[in-house]
N, C-alpha and C positions, 0 to 999 in steps of 0.2 A: 362397866369397866372394860368389858370386852371391846366396846366401841372406841374408847379412848386409846387403848393400846394399839388398835389398828391404825388409827390416825397418826399416832406417834411413830409407829414403825414405818408407815408410808412416808412421812416427812423425813425421817432419818435415812432412808434408802434412796431418796431422790438425788439424781446426779445433776451437777451444774458446772458451768465453766467458771474458773476463777479469773480474776482480773489479769493475772500474769499470763494465763493461757490466751486470753483475748488479745493482749498486747503482742505476744510472740506471733500469733497468727497474722495480725495486721502487719507486722514488720516483714514477715515472710511473703505475704501477698504484695507488699510494696516493692520488695526486692525483685520478685518475679515480674511485676509490672514494668519496672525500670529496665530489666533485661529485654523484655518483649518490645519495649519502646525503642531501645537502641537497635534491635534487629530490624524493626520497621523503618527506622531512619536509614540504615544501611541499604535496605531494599530500595527506598526512594532515591538515594544517591546513585545507586547502580542503574536504576531506570533513567535518571536524568543524564548520566554519563553515556549510556547506550544511545539515547535519543539524540544527543549532540553529535556523537560520532556518526550516527546514521545520516543526519542532515549534512555533515561535512562530506561524507562519502558520496552522497547523492550529488552534491554540488561539484565535487571533483569529477564524477562521471560525466556530468553535463559539460564541464569545462573541457575535458579531454575530447568529448564528442565534437564540440565546437572547433577545437584546434584541428582535429582530424578532418572535419568538413572544410575548413579554410585551406589547409595545406594540400588536401586531395585535389582541389581545383587549381593548384598552383601550376603554372607552366614553366616558370624559371625561378631560381633562387638568386637574389641580388646581393644579399649579405647574410652571412651565417656566423653565429657566435655560439658559445657554450650554453647561453640561456636566452638567446633571442635569434629570430630569423626574420628576414625581410624577403618578400616574394612577390611575384607578379601573377595575377590571375585574370582571366578574361571576364569582361562585363558586357552587357548589351551595348554599351556605348564605347567600346574599345577595351582597355585593360586598366587595372589599378595596381598600385604598389601598396602592399599591406605589411604590417609588422605585428609579430607576436613576441612579447618579451616579459621578463620578470623584473618588476620595479619595486624594490623593497620586498614586501611580502605579498605583493599583488601581481597576479598574472593578468596581462592586458592584451587586447587586440586593437590595432589601429587600422582602419579601413580607409584607404585613399587619404584625402585631406581632412577627414573627420578627426575629432579628438579621440584619444585612446579610451576604450571602454574596458572597465575591469571585468574579468571573467570570474576570478575567485581570489579570496584573501587567505590569510594563514598559510601561505606557501613558504616552505623552507628551501625548496630547490625546484628549478625547472631545468632539466638537462636535455640537451639536444645532441644527438650523434648523427653524423652525415656519412652516407655510403654511396659508392658509385654502382654502376650496373652489375659489376662482378661481385659486389658485396664487401668490398674493401673500404676501409675508412678513407675518406677523402676531404681535402680542404679546398679543392678546385670547384668553384661555384658552378660552372657549366656541366661538370660531371656528376653532380648530386642527383641521385635517382631514388634514394630512400632516406627517410629521417626516422630515427628511433627517439621517442619522447618518453621521459620519466618525470612525473610530477609528484613531489613529496609535500605533504601538508601536516600541520599540527592539528590534532583533534581536541577533544575535551581535556581540560586540565593541562593543556600544553603537551600532551603525549604525541609523539610522532606516529602517524598512520603508515601502513605499508605503502610503498610507491605505486602510483597508478601509471601504467605504461601502455604504449601503443606504437604501431609502426605505420608510416605513411609512405606510399609510393608516389613519386612525382611523375606527372605526365611529361612525356617528351614532345617537344614542338618540332615538327618537320617543315 
């Protein structure tokens, strides 16, 4: 008898999970998994957004560097607009007349008689400001000695990026 009462007591003291406790636990784990999944999704979206903006920024820096290189070699400005400039620069076989402009949302450079080559897309503005040797704004083509450039682009999700700016000093021909 002593043996039976020990077995009975052991069985009655044994703890177990009820079906309701298991279901509640599974529901809570599911909710936590859903929250964690949404967090991981936001992290992935943030990474993609940052990567796209970094690529756009790099392209803008390359475009500005190309514009600076082109205009730094200019010996004279033949046409000046708010978002385009035509200039002459020396070449080994004489000189060429080149143009940098904003066409739609694409900044282009046209070298001599060649077709215009796109530098960068997603541009919202290419602003050119012209100054004389004294640093005063000028519209007189022979007096232009400095050009301030501002390039504004759309980044990821159409958000405007900060403007990319630079200053170019035009060589004087004597």
